[in-house]
Every structure is written in C-alpha cells, then in structure tokens.
N, C-alpha and C positions, 0 to 999 in steps of 0.2 A: 591346557586351550589349545584346541583344534586349528587347523593350519585355515581353514575359512573363516572363524572365528576370530582369527588374528588380523586377516586381509580385512574385516568387516571393521575389525575396531582401528587399523591406521586408514581406512576412507573415513569413517567419522571424525578422527583424530585433524586429518586432512580439509576434509570439509569447514570443521568450526575453523579452524585456523584461516581458512580460506574467506567465511562469512566476514570474520572479527577483522582482517583486512581492509573488506569490501567496506563497512560499517563506519571502520577510522578513514578510510579516502576518501566517502561519501556523509560525511558527520552532518551537515547540516540537512541534506534531504532526509537521511536515518533518521533526527532526531523529529524532525517535521513526522515524518512516517508512524514513527511509535506515538509523538502525538496523536496525532487522527484514530490509527490502531486502538488506543488504550480509551480515549474519548468515547469510539463507535463501542468499543465494547462495553463503558461504563450505563451508556444512554441502552443501551439492548438488553443488561442485566438489571439496573436499578432504575432506569428510566427516568437517568438525568442527566440534562443535555448541557456539556460544559465546554461543546464546542463554540468556537471564537466568530459571534455574529458577523453576516456579512456588510463589509465595511460602507458598500455603494448604498444597500438600502437603508443602511441606518442615517447614510447622509443626506441620500437624496428621495428616499421615500418609496420606490419602488423596486419593482424584482431587474437584479441583473440578469444578463445570461446563464451564468453559473449558479444562480441559484436553484435549492433544489437536490444538488446532486447527491451533496450527503444524502439525504432523504431516499431520493432514489436508490442509491448505493445499500440503503438497510433495509428497501422496499426487495432487492436482488438478491441480498441477503438471505431473505425468508424466502424468494422464489416467488413474489408476486411481480411477473414481468408487467401488468399492464399498471400495477401501483406505481411504477421506477417510470415506467413511461410518463405517467399522468404529472409526475412529481415534477420529471425535466429528462425528456426525447434526449440530450447532449448526450446523456450517461451511456448510451450506445456509443458513441463516437470516441469519448473520452475516454472511459473504459479500456477497450481494446488498444487505443494507441499510445496509453500510457503503458499498459502489461506491456506492449512491445519495447518500447522506451526501457522499462528495466530490464529488460531481458537482452535486451541488444547493449545497454550498458555492462551488464553482469558477464558478458561474453566476451567484451570488448576489456573489460578490465583482467578477465579471465586467461585472454591471451598475452595481456600486457606481464601480469604475473610469473606466466612460463617462459616469458623471454630471458627475463631476468635470470 
C-alpha cells in the first residue's frame, strides 16, 4: 500500500469516527433528519408520502407559515425553482439558515473535539 493510500485511508477513518461522534452527540436531531431524508427518498422513488401531516392544518383547517416547505424542498431537488417558490417562498430563507446552522454547529463540535 502506498503512502498516499494510507493517508487517504486514515482521513476516511477519522472522518467516519468524527461523524459517528457528531451523530451521537446530536442524537435527537440526527433521528429527525434521518426520518426526513428517508421519507423524502421514499416519496421521490415510490411516490408514497409517509411524512407527518401539518398539525396546525389538521387542527385549524388552514395553512400555517411552514406548510409547503417539504414540497418546496422537493421542487428544489428537481431544480424547479419557480415551483419551489410557489409551494412556499420561505424555503429560500429556511434552507440557507438551516444549512448555516448545521455547518456552524459542525465546526463548533469539531473545535470541542480537537480541544480534548
């Protein structure tokens, strides 16, 4: 095995260990994220919707401010920007803020691991 292959293997091993630690440190958020990822994949592949319905809409019979965010996200995945905007324009605020939060939290976790 060459030196480069060993370095790559060590980096991959470190990354997998780091991701496991991050997932276990944020277990509830990881479970919720995994549920949404699996649900969205099932909806895309099999056209079966297993997402939890909006509690607000179920109780009060009108859309809340977040209704349509999943549909907008699915439209963005298929590169339908206009469809995403029509489903819920808030996706263009929620998605970047959510990504910023995840990256920021991931970096903060990385710093705390490296200090130990």
